[in-house]
PyMOL commands that place a pseudoatom at each C-alpha (Angstrom):
pseudoatom trace, name=CA, resn=UNK, resi=1, chain=A, elem=C, hetatm=0, pos=[100.460, 129.579, 116.841]
pseudoatom trace, name=CA, resn=UNK, resi=2, chain=A, elem=C, hetatm=0, pos=[98.995, 132.825, 118.165]
pseudoatom trace, name=CA, resn=UNK, resi=3, chain=A, elem=C, hetatm=0, pos=[100.730, 134.468, 121.142]
pseudoatom trace, name=CA, resn=UNK, resi=4, chain=A, elem=C, hetatm=0, pos=[97.679, 133.890, 123.329]
pseudoatom trace, name=CA, resn=UNK, resi=5, chain=A, elem=C, hetatm=0, pos=[98.043, 130.115, 122.903]
pseudoatom trace, name=CA, resn=UNK, resi=6, chain=A, elem=C, hetatm=0, pos=[101.341, 130.101, 124.815]
pseudoatom trace, name=CA, resn=UNK, resi=7, chain=A, elem=C, hetatm=0, pos=[101.273, 133.229, 126.957]
pseudoatom trace, name=CA, resn=UNK, resi=8, chain=A, elem=C, hetatm=0, pos=[99.109, 136.311, 127.419]
pseudoatom trace, name=CA, resn=UNK, resi=9, chain=A, elem=C, hetatm=0, pos=[99.385, 138.647, 124.412]
pseudoatom trace, name=CA, resn=UNK, resi=10, chain=A, elem=C, hetatm=0, pos=[100.579, 141.559, 126.581]
pseudoatom trace, name=CA, resn=UNK, resi=11, chain=A, elem=C, hetatm=0, pos=[103.450, 139.484, 127.932]
pseudoatom trace, name=CA, resn=UNK, resi=12, chain=A, elem=C, hetatm=0, pos=[104.316, 138.231, 124.447]
pseudoatom trace, name=CA, resn=UNK, resi=13, chain=A, elem=C, hetatm=0, pos=[104.411, 141.670, 122.819]
pseudoatom trace, name=CA, resn=UNK, resi=14, chain=A, elem=C, hetatm=0, pos=[106.388, 143.143, 125.730]
pseudoatom trace, name=CA, resn=UNK, resi=15, chain=A, elem=C, hetatm=0, pos=[108.952, 140.363, 125.327]
pseudoatom trace, name=CA, resn=UNK, resi=16, chain=A, elem=C, hetatm=0, pos=[109.156, 141.054, 121.602]
pseudoatom trace, name=CA, resn=UNK, resi=17, chain=A, elem=C, hetatm=0, pos=[109.674, 144.778, 122.257]
pseudoatom trace, name=CA, resn=UNK, resi=18, chain=A, elem=C, hetatm=0, pos=[112.543, 143.918, 124.627]
pseudoatom trace, name=CA, resn=UNK, resi=19, chain=A, elem=C, hetatm=0, pos=[114.009, 141.525, 122.044]
pseudoatom trace, name=CA, resn=UNK, resi=20, chain=A, elem=C, hetatm=0, pos=[113.918, 144.206, 119.341]
pseudoatom trace, name=CA, resn=UNK, resi=21, chain=A, elem=C, hetatm=0, pos=[115.469, 146.766, 121.704]
pseudoatom trace, name=CA, resn=UNK, resi=22, chain=A, elem=C, hetatm=0, pos=[118.305, 144.380, 122.612]
pseudoatom trace, name=CA, resn=UNK, resi=23, chain=A, elem=C, hetatm=0, pos=[118.918, 143.599, 118.928]
pseudoatom trace, name=CA, resn=UNK, resi=24, chain=A, elem=C, hetatm=0, pos=[119.089, 147.283, 117.982]
pseudoatom trace, name=CA, resn=UNK, resi=25, chain=A, elem=C, hetatm=0, pos=[121.236, 148.086, 121.037]
pseudoatom trace, name=CA, resn=UNK, resi=26, chain=A, elem=C, hetatm=0, pos=[123.849, 145.599, 119.805]
pseudoatom trace, name=CA, resn=UNK, resi=27, chain=A, elem=C, hetatm=0, pos=[124.425, 147.997, 116.890]
pseudoatom trace, name=CA, resn=UNK, resi=28, chain=A, elem=C, hetatm=0, pos=[125.122, 150.953, 119.185]
pseudoatom trace, name=CA, resn=UNK, resi=29, chain=A, elem=C, hetatm=0, pos=[123.669, 154.444, 119.115]
pseudoatom trace, name=CA, resn=UNK, resi=30, chain=A, elem=C, hetatm=0, pos=[123.066, 156.882, 116.255]
pseudoatom trace, name=CA, resn=UNK, resi=31, chain=A, elem=C, hetatm=0, pos=[120.968, 154.506, 114.136]
pseudoatom trace, name=CA, resn=UNK, resi=32, chain=A, elem=C, hetatm=0, pos=[118.051, 155.418, 111.873]
pseudoatom trace, name=CA, resn=UNK, resi=33, chain=A, elem=C, hetatm=0, pos=[114.534, 154.220, 112.733]
pseudoatom trace, name=CA, resn=UNK, resi=34, chain=A, elem=C, hetatm=0, pos=[114.138, 150.482, 112.115]
pseudoatom trace, name=CA, resn=UNK, resi=35, chain=A, elem=C, hetatm=0, pos=[110.875, 148.664, 111.429]
pseudoatom trace, name=CA, resn=UNK, resi=36, chain=A, elem=C, hetatm=0, pos=[110.281, 144.991, 112.249]
pseudoatom trace, name=CA, resn=UNK, resi=37, chain=A, elem=C, hetatm=0, pos=[107.511, 142.634, 111.156]
pseudoatom trace, name=CA, resn=UNK, resi=38, chain=A, elem=C, hetatm=0, pos=[106.354, 140.230, 113.866]
pseudoatom trace, name=CA, resn=UNK, resi=39, chain=A, elem=C, hetatm=0, pos=[105.723, 136.903, 112.170]
pseudoatom trace, name=CA, resn=UNK, resi=40, chain=A, elem=C, hetatm=0, pos=[104.799, 133.440, 113.473]
pseudoatom trace, name=CA, resn=UNK, resi=41, chain=A, elem=C, hetatm=0, pos=[108.026, 131.574, 114.181]
pseudoatom trace, name=CA, resn=UNK, resi=42, chain=A, elem=C, hetatm=0, pos=[106.562, 128.282, 112.930]
pseudoatom trace, name=CA, resn=UNK, resi=43, chain=A, elem=C, hetatm=0, pos=[105.618, 129.843, 109.580]
pseudoatom trace, name=CA, resn=UNK, resi=44, chain=A, elem=C, hetatm=0, pos=[109.074, 131.404, 109.259]
pseudoatom trace, name=CA, resn=UNK, resi=45, chain=A, elem=C, hetatm=0, pos=[110.736, 128.044, 109.947]
pseudoatom trace, name=CA, resn=UNK, resi=46, chain=A, elem=C, hetatm=0, pos=[108.436, 126.322, 107.425]
pseudoatom trace, name=CA, resn=UNK, resi=47, chain=A, elem=C, hetatm=0, pos=[109.500, 128.796, 104.729]
pseudoatom trace, name=CA, resn=UNK, resi=48, chain=A, elem=C, hetatm=0, pos=[113.165, 128.982, 105.746]
pseudoatom trace, name=CA, resn=UNK, resi=49, chain=A, elem=C, hetatm=0, pos=[114.209, 125.790, 107.615]
pseudoatom trace, name=CA, resn=UNK, resi=50, chain=A, elem=C, hetatm=0, pos=[117.866, 126.892, 107.464]
pseudoatom trace, name=CA, resn=UNK, resi=51, chain=A, elem=C, hetatm=0, pos=[117.019, 129.418, 110.211]
pseudoatom trace, name=CA, resn=UNK, resi=52, chain=A, elem=C, hetatm=0, pos=[116.297, 126.644, 112.741]
pseudoatom trace, name=CA, resn=UNK, resi=53, chain=A, elem=C, hetatm=0, pos=[119.564, 127.183, 114.598]
pseudoatom trace, name=CA, resn=UNK, resi=54, chain=A, elem=C, hetatm=0, pos=[119.017, 130.938, 114.829]
pseudoatom trace, name=CA, resn=UNK, resi=55, chain=A, elem=C, hetatm=0, pos=[115.390, 131.125, 116.001]
pseudoatom trace, name=CA, resn=UNK, resi=56, chain=A, elem=C, hetatm=0, pos=[113.763, 130.144, 119.267]
pseudoatom trace, name=CA, resn=UNK, resi=57, chain=A, elem=C, hetatm=0, pos=[111.089, 127.615, 118.243]
pseudoatom trace, name=CA, resn=UNK, resi=58, chain=A, elem=C, hetatm=0, pos=[109.305, 128.090, 121.585]
pseudoatom trace, name=CA, resn=UNK, resi=59, chain=A, elem=C, hetatm=0, pos=[108.697, 131.777, 120.808]
pseudoatom trace, name=CA, resn=UNK, resi=60, chain=A, elem=C, hetatm=0, pos=[105.359, 132.223, 119.040]
pseudoatom trace, name=CA, resn=UNK, resi=61, chain=A, elem=C, hetatm=0, pos=[106.510, 135.288, 117.085]
pseudoatom trace, name=CA, resn=UNK, resi=62, chain=A, elem=C, hetatm=0, pos=[109.845, 136.374, 115.654]
pseudoatom trace, name=CA, resn=UNK, resi=63, chain=A, elem=C, hetatm=0, pos=[110.834, 139.963, 114.790]
pseudoatom trace, name=CA, resn=UNK, resi=64, chain=A, elem=C, hetatm=0, pos=[112.060, 140.279, 111.195]
pseudoatom trace, name=CA, resn=UNK, resi=65, chain=A, elem=C, hetatm=0, pos=[113.928, 143.474, 110.265]
pseudoatom trace, name=CA, resn=UNK, resi=66, chain=A, elem=C, hetatm=0, pos=[112.457, 145.293, 107.272]
pseudoatom trace, name=CA, resn=UNK, resi=67, chain=A, elem=C, hetatm=0, pos=[113.985, 147.512, 104.610]
pseudoatom trace, name=CA, resn=UNK, resi=68, chain=A, elem=C, hetatm=0, pos=[115.116, 150.902, 105.877]
pseudoatom trace, name=CA, resn=UNK, resi=69, chain=A, elem=C, hetatm=0, pos=[112.349, 153.467, 106.173]
pseudoatom trace, name=CA, resn=UNK, resi=70, chain=A, elem=C, hetatm=0, pos=[112.555, 156.421, 103.814]
pseudoatom trace, name=CA, resn=UNK, resi=71, chain=A, elem=C, hetatm=0, pos=[114.163, 159.491, 105.329]
pseudoatom trace, name=CA, resn=UNK, resi=72, chain=A, elem=C, hetatm=0, pos=[111.846, 162.321, 106.237]
pseudoatom trace, name=CA, resn=UNK, resi=73, chain=A, elem=C, hetatm=0, pos=[108.581, 162.311, 108.123]
pseudoatom trace, name=CA, resn=UNK, resi=74, chain=A, elem=C, hetatm=0, pos=[108.144, 159.036, 110.038]
pseudoatom trace, name=CA, resn=UNK, resi=75, chain=A, elem=C, hetatm=0, pos=[104.344, 159.432, 110.137]
pseudoatom trace, name=CA, resn=UNK, resi=76, chain=A, elem=C, hetatm=0, pos=[104.193, 159.751, 106.365]
pseudoatom trace, name=CA, resn=UNK, resi=77, chain=A, elem=C, hetatm=0, pos=[106.419, 156.683, 105.950]
pseudoatom trace, name=CA, resn=UNK, resi=78, chain=A, elem=C, hetatm=0, pos=[104.237, 154.596, 108.276]
pseudoatom trace, name=CA, resn=UNK, resi=79, chain=A, elem=C, hetatm=0, pos=[101.098, 155.721, 106.436]
pseudoatom trace, name=CA, resn=UNK, resi=80, chain=A, elem=C, hetatm=0, pos=[102.381, 153.960, 103.305]
pseudoatom trace, name=CA, resn=UNK, resi=81, chain=A, elem=C, hetatm=0, pos=[102.793, 150.554, 104.967]
pseudoatom trace, name=CA, resn=UNK, resi=82, chain=A, elem=C, hetatm=0, pos=[100.364, 147.675, 104.565]
pseudoatom trace, name=CA, resn=UNK, resi=83, chain=A, elem=C, hetatm=0, pos=[101.199, 144.257, 105.978]
pseudoatom trace, name=CA, resn=UNK, resi=84, chain=A, elem=C, hetatm=0, pos=[100.327, 140.860, 104.491]
pseudoatom trace, name=CA, resn=UNK, resi=85, chain=A, elem=C, hetatm=0, pos=[98.072, 138.594, 106.579]
pseudoatom trace, name=CA, resn=UNK, resi=86, chain=A, elem=C, hetatm=0, pos=[101.063, 136.523, 107.753]
pseudoatom trace, name=CA, resn=UNK, resi=87, chain=A, elem=C, hetatm=0, pos=[102.402, 139.504, 109.740]
pseudoatom trace, name=CA, resn=UNK, resi=88, chain=A, elem=C, hetatm=0, pos=[100.710, 139.471, 113.155]
pseudoatom trace, name=CA, resn=UNK, resi=89, chain=A, elem=C, hetatm=0, pos=[102.363, 142.618, 114.512]
pseudoatom trace, name=CA, resn=UNK, resi=90, chain=A, elem=C, hetatm=0, pos=[105.108, 145.136, 114.033]
pseudoatom trace, name=CA, resn=UNK, resi=91, chain=A, elem=C, hetatm=0, pos=[107.661, 147.052, 116.064]
pseudoatom trace, name=CA, resn=UNK, resi=92, chain=A, elem=C, hetatm=0, pos=[109.537, 150.266, 115.449]
pseudoatom trace, name=CA, resn=UNK, resi=93, chain=A, elem=C, hetatm=0, pos=[112.822, 151.249, 117.088]
pseudoatom trace, name=CA, resn=UNK, resi=94, chain=A, elem=C, hetatm=0, pos=[113.817, 154.903, 116.934]
pseudoatom trace, name=CA, resn=UNK, resi=95, chain=A, elem=C, hetatm=0, pos=[116.138, 157.231, 118.775]
pseudoatom trace, name=CA, resn=UNK, resi=96, chain=A, elem=C, hetatm=0, pos=[114.468, 160.184, 120.446]
pseudoatom trace, name=CA, resn=UNK, resi=97, chain=A, elem=C, hetatm=0, pos=[115.193, 163.103, 122.751]
pseudoatom trace, name=CA, resn=UNK, resi=98, chain=A, elem=C, hetatm=0, pos=[113.441, 163.098, 126.131]
pseudoatom trace, name=CA, resn=UNK, resi=99, chain=A, elem=C, hetatm=0, pos=[112.984, 166.276, 128.159]
pseudoatom trace, name=CA, resn=UNK, resi=100, chain=A, elem=C, hetatm=0, pos=[111.824, 166.665, 131.765]
pseudoatom trace, name=CA, resn=UNK, resi=101, chain=A, elem=C, hetatm=0, pos=[108.101, 167.577, 131.954]
pseudoatom trace, name=CA, resn=UNK, resi=102, chain=A, elem=C, hetatm=0, pos=[108.810, 171.114, 133.153]
pseudoatom trace, name=CA, resn=UNK, resi=103, chain=A, elem=C, hetatm=0, pos=[111.090, 171.806, 130.164]
pseudoatom trace, name=CA, resn=UNK, resi=104, chain=A, elem=C, hetatm=0, pos=[108.132, 172.106, 127.786]
pseudoatom trace, name=CA, resn=UNK, resi=105, chain=A, elem=C, hetatm=0, pos=[107.606, 175.692, 128.944]
pseudoatom trace, name=CA, resn=UNK, resi=106, chain=A, elem=C, hetatm=0, pos=[111.165, 176.471, 127.800]
pseudoatom trace, name=CA, resn=UNK, resi=107, chain=A, elem=C, hetatm=0, pos=[110.543, 175.382, 124.200]
pseudoatom trace, name=CA, resn=UNK, resi=108, chain=A, elem=C, hetatm=0, pos=[109.615, 177.919, 121.529]
pseudoatom trace, name=CA, resn=UNK, resi=109, chain=A, elem=C, hetatm=0, pos=[105.867, 178.467, 121.227]
pseudoatom trace, name=CA, resn=UNK, resi=110, chain=A, elem=C, hetatm=0, pos=[104.104, 177.842, 117.920]
pseudoatom trace, name=CA, resn=UNK, resi=111, chain=A, elem=C, hetatm=0, pos=[107.141, 176.449, 116.099]
pseudoatom trace, name=CA, resn=UNK, resi=112, chain=A, elem=C, hetatm=0, pos=[107.229, 173.961, 113.278]
pseudoatom trace, name=CA, resn=UNK, resi=113, chain=A, elem=C, hetatm=0, pos=[108.202, 170.362, 114.051]
pseudoatom trace, name=CA, resn=UNK, resi=114, chain=A, elem=C, hetatm=0, pos=[111.790, 170.770, 112.860]
pseudoatom trace, name=CA, resn=UNK, resi=115, chain=A, elem=C, hetatm=0, pos=[112.400, 173.830, 115.077]
pseudoatom trace, name=CA, resn=UNK, resi=116, chain=A, elem=C, hetatm=0, pos=[110.928, 171.995, 118.085]
pseudoatom trace, name=CA, resn=UNK, resi=117, chain=A, elem=C, hetatm=0, pos=[113.144, 168.950, 117.402]
pseudoatom trace, name=CA, resn=UNK, resi=118, chain=A, elem=C, hetatm=0, pos=[116.203, 171.188, 117.214]
pseudoatom trace, name=CA, resn=UNK, resi=119, chain=A, elem=C, hetatm=0, pos=[115.238, 173.039, 120.408]
pseudoatom trace, name=CA, resn=UNK, resi=120, chain=A, elem=C, hetatm=0, pos=[114.840, 169.696, 122.208]
pseudoatom trace, name=CA, resn=UNK, resi=121, chain=A, elem=C, hetatm=0, pos=[118.195, 168.444, 120.847]
pseudoatom trace, name=CA, resn=UNK, resi=122, chain=A, elem=C, hetatm=0, pos=[119.910, 171.635, 122.052]
pseudoatom trace, name=CA, resn=UNK, resi=123, chain=A, elem=C, hetatm=0, pos=[118.220, 171.671, 125.468]
pseudoatom trace, name=CA, resn=UNK, resi=124, chain=A, elem=C, hetatm=0, pos=[120.729, 171.367, 128.356]
pseudoatom trace, name=CA, resn=UNK, resi=125, chain=A, elem=C, hetatm=0, pos=[118.526, 168.863, 130.248]
pseudoatom trace, name=CA, resn=UNK, resi=126, chain=A, elem=C, hetatm=0, pos=[117.865, 166.557, 127.296]
pseudoatom trace, name=CA, resn=UNK, resi=127, chain=A, elem=C, hetatm=0, pos=[118.335, 162.821, 127.492]
pseudoatom trace, name=CA, resn=UNK, resi=128, chain=A, elem=C, hetatm=0, pos=[118.993, 160.655, 124.473]
pseudoatom trace, name=CA, resn=UNK, resi=129, chain=A, elem=C, hetatm=0, pos=[116.835, 157.555, 124.354]
pseudoatom trace, name=CA, resn=UNK, resi=130, chain=A, elem=C, hetatm=0, pos=[115.851, 154.655, 122.141]
pseudoatom trace, name=CA, resn=UNK, resi=131, chain=A, elem=C, hetatm=0, pos=[112.151, 153.876, 122.020]
pseudoatom trace, name=CA, resn=UNK, resi=132, chain=A, elem=C, hetatm=0, pos=[110.718, 150.597, 120.785]
pseudoatom trace, name=CA, resn=UNK, resi=133, chain=A, elem=C, hetatm=0, pos=[106.968, 150.534, 120.243]
pseudoatom trace, name=CA, resn=UNK, resi=134, chain=A, elem=C, hetatm=0, pos=[105.317, 147.237, 119.328]
pseudoatom trace, name=CA, resn=UNK, resi=135, chain=A, elem=C, hetatm=0, pos=[101.743, 146.340, 118.397]
pseudoatom trace, name=CA, resn=UNK, resi=136, chain=A, elem=C, hetatm=0, pos=[99.943, 143.159, 117.541]
pseudoatom trace, name=CA, resn=UNK, resi=137, chain=A, elem=C, hetatm=0, pos=[97.306, 143.112, 114.818]
pseudoatom trace, name=CA, resn=UNK, resi=138, chain=A, elem=C, hetatm=0, pos=[94.663, 142.353, 117.468]
pseudoatom trace, name=CA, resn=UNK, resi=139, chain=A, elem=C, hetatm=0, pos=[95.562, 145.555, 119.347]
pseudoatom trace, name=CA, resn=UNK, resi=140, chain=A, elem=C, hetatm=0, pos=[97.915, 144.594, 122.188]
pseudoatom trace, name=CA, resn=UNK, resi=141, chain=A, elem=C, hetatm=0, pos=[100.780, 147.076, 122.621]
pseudoatom trace, name=CA, resn=UNK, resi=142, chain=A, elem=C, hetatm=0, pos=[104.089, 147.469, 124.442]
pseudoatom trace, name=CA, resn=UNK, resi=143, chain=A, elem=C, hetatm=0, pos=[106.847, 150.085, 124.689]
pseudoatom trace, name=CA, resn=UNK, resi=144, chain=A, elem=C, hetatm=0, pos=[110.412, 149.859, 125.922]
pseudoatom trace, name=CA, resn=UNK, resi=145, chain=A, elem=C, hetatm=0, pos=[112.686, 152.868, 126.257]
pseudoatom trace, name=CA, resn=UNK, resi=146, chain=A, elem=C, hetatm=0, pos=[116.435, 152.870, 126.901]
pseudoatom trace, name=CA, resn=UNK, resi=147, chain=A, elem=C, hetatm=0, pos=[117.650, 156.124, 128.450]
pseudoatom trace, name=CA, resn=UNK, resi=148, chain=A, elem=C, hetatm=0, pos=[121.260, 156.608, 127.454]
pseudoatom trace, name=CA, resn=UNK, resi=149, chain=A, elem=C, hetatm=0, pos=[123.693, 156.621, 130.343]
pseudoatom trace, name=CA, resn=UNK, resi=150, chain=A, elem=C, hetatm=0, pos=[121.334, 157.547, 133.205]
pseudoatom trace, name=CA, resn=UNK, resi=151, chain=A, elem=C, hetatm=0, pos=[121.388, 154.445, 135.382]
pseudoatom trace, name=CA, resn=UNK, resi=152, chain=A, elem=C, hetatm=0, pos=[124.478, 155.380, 137.420]
pseudoatom trace, name=CA, resn=UNK, resi=153, chain=A, elem=C, hetatm=0, pos=[127.931, 153.832, 137.134]
pseudoatom trace, name=CA, resn=UNK, resi=154, chain=A, elem=C, hetatm=0, pos=[128.434, 150.117, 136.663]
pseudoatom trace, name=CA, resn=UNK, resi=155, chain=A, elem=C, hetatm=0, pos=[130.538, 148.312, 139.265]
pseudoatom trace, name=CA, resn=UNK, resi=156, chain=A, elem=C, hetatm=0, pos=[134.235, 148.690, 138.486]
pseudoatom trace, name=CA, resn=UNK, resi=157, chain=A, elem=C, hetatm=0, pos=[133.626, 151.094, 135.587]
pseudoatom trace, name=CA, resn=UNK, resi=158, chain=A, elem=C, hetatm=0, pos=[133.405, 154.818, 135.070]
pseudoatom trace, name=CA, resn=UNK, resi=159, chain=A, elem=C, hetatm=0, pos=[130.847, 154.463, 132.271]
pseudoatom trace, name=CA, resn=UNK, resi=160, chain=A, elem=C, hetatm=0, pos=[127.212, 155.298, 132.968]
pseudoatom trace, name=CA, resn=UNK, resi=161, chain=A, elem=C, hetatm=0, pos=[124.738, 152.449, 132.594]
pseudoatom trace, name=CA, resn=UNK, resi=162, chain=A, elem=C, hetatm=0, pos=[121.633, 152.856, 130.468]
pseudoatom trace, name=CA, resn=UNK, resi=163, chain=A, elem=C, hetatm=0, pos=[118.269, 152.784, 132.226]
pseudoatom trace, name=CA, resn=UNK, resi=164, chain=A, elem=C, hetatm=0, pos=[115.382, 150.738, 130.788]
pseudoatom trace, name=CA, resn=UNK, resi=165, chain=A, elem=C, hetatm=0, pos=[111.730, 151.780, 131.190]
pseudoatom trace, name=CA, resn=UNK, resi=166, chain=A, elem=C, hetatm=0, pos=[108.828, 149.568, 130.129]
pseudoatom trace, name=CA, resn=UNK, resi=167, chain=A, elem=C, hetatm=0, pos=[105.329, 150.987, 129.887]
pseudoatom trace, name=CA, resn=UNK, resi=168, chain=A, elem=C, hetatm=0, pos=[102.725, 150.341, 127.186]
pseudoatom trace, name=CA, resn=UNK, resi=169, chain=A, elem=C, hetatm=0, pos=[101.668, 154.009, 127.345]
pseudoatom trace, name=CA, resn=UNK, resi=170, chain=A, elem=C, hetatm=0, pos=[105.047, 155.652, 126.618]
pseudoatom trace, name=CA, resn=UNK, resi=171, chain=A, elem=C, hetatm=0, pos=[104.184, 156.550, 123.013]
pseudoatom trace, name=CA, resn=UNK, resi=172, chain=A, elem=C, hetatm=0, pos=[100.422, 156.519, 122.353]
pseudoatom trace, name=CA, resn=UNK, resi=173, chain=A, elem=C, hetatm=0, pos=[100.658, 158.446, 119.048]
pseudoatom trace, name=CA, resn=UNK, resi=174, chain=A, elem=C, hetatm=0, pos=[103.348, 156.131, 117.685]
pseudoatom trace, name=CA, resn=UNK, resi=175, chain=A, elem=C, hetatm=0, pos=[101.369, 153.075, 118.774]
pseudoatom trace, name=CA, resn=UNK, resi=176, chain=A, elem=C, hetatm=0, pos=[98.307, 154.448, 116.977]
pseudoatom trace, name=CA, resn=UNK, resi=177, chain=A, elem=C, hetatm=0, pos=[100.374, 154.992, 113.827]
pseudoatom trace, name=CA, resn=UNK, resi=178, chain=A, elem=C, hetatm=0, pos=[101.692, 151.423, 114.005]
pseudoatom trace, name=CA, resn=UNK, resi=179, chain=A, elem=C, hetatm=0, pos=[98.169, 150.049, 114.576]
pseudoatom trace, name=CA, resn=UNK, resi=180, chain=A, elem=C, hetatm=0, pos=[97.021, 151.967, 111.492]
pseudoatom trace, name=CA, resn=UNK, resi=181, chain=A, elem=C, hetatm=0, pos=[99.466, 149.964, 109.347]
pseudoatom trace, name=CA, resn=UNK, resi=182, chain=A, elem=C, hetatm=0, pos=[97.092, 147.009, 109.898]
pseudoatom trace, name=CA, resn=UNK, resi=183, chain=A, elem=C, hetatm=0, pos=[93.969, 148.843, 108.738]
pseudoatom trace, name=CA, resn=UNK, resi=184, chain=A, elem=C, hetatm=0, pos=[92.545, 147.650, 105.415]
for i in range(1, 184): cmd.bond("trace and resi %d" % i, "trace and resi %d" % (i + 1))
show_as sticks, trace
zoom trace
């Protein structure tokens, strides 16, 4: 069943992005990028009925973790991916560094990507984050970002609480790269 048959595609893909983010969060921080295929739950249950107790049959799509991506350039790795017709979407979870908008002027000019990444990682106003970008084959997108430890203190605890931001326009270049994995 297509996502649009049960709920609007935007709502469905946003829910899947949240589900992937929660799954990855359960493993803690300092994880490599993780790719997920978004497959019809009914088809998955037809092929693997033993999963019935683990999957939500009312969810039109289920995220399925894929093999680890090769280390190195994420764009190059994504450019090698082609999905079978059964896969109706995909999601990628990756840890990133977020800087305030005015910090861009403090970064080295005309540096290679690795030097810019290192400058961002060393920046005193950096924030660690986990970004999940999800796309459906038909083009609907969603992004969820968890900012590490910025949401203030939880009640009765000294630990900072992570802040969650949802916006389908958080990572347009990554979304384009994920959409390209569905091109013939």
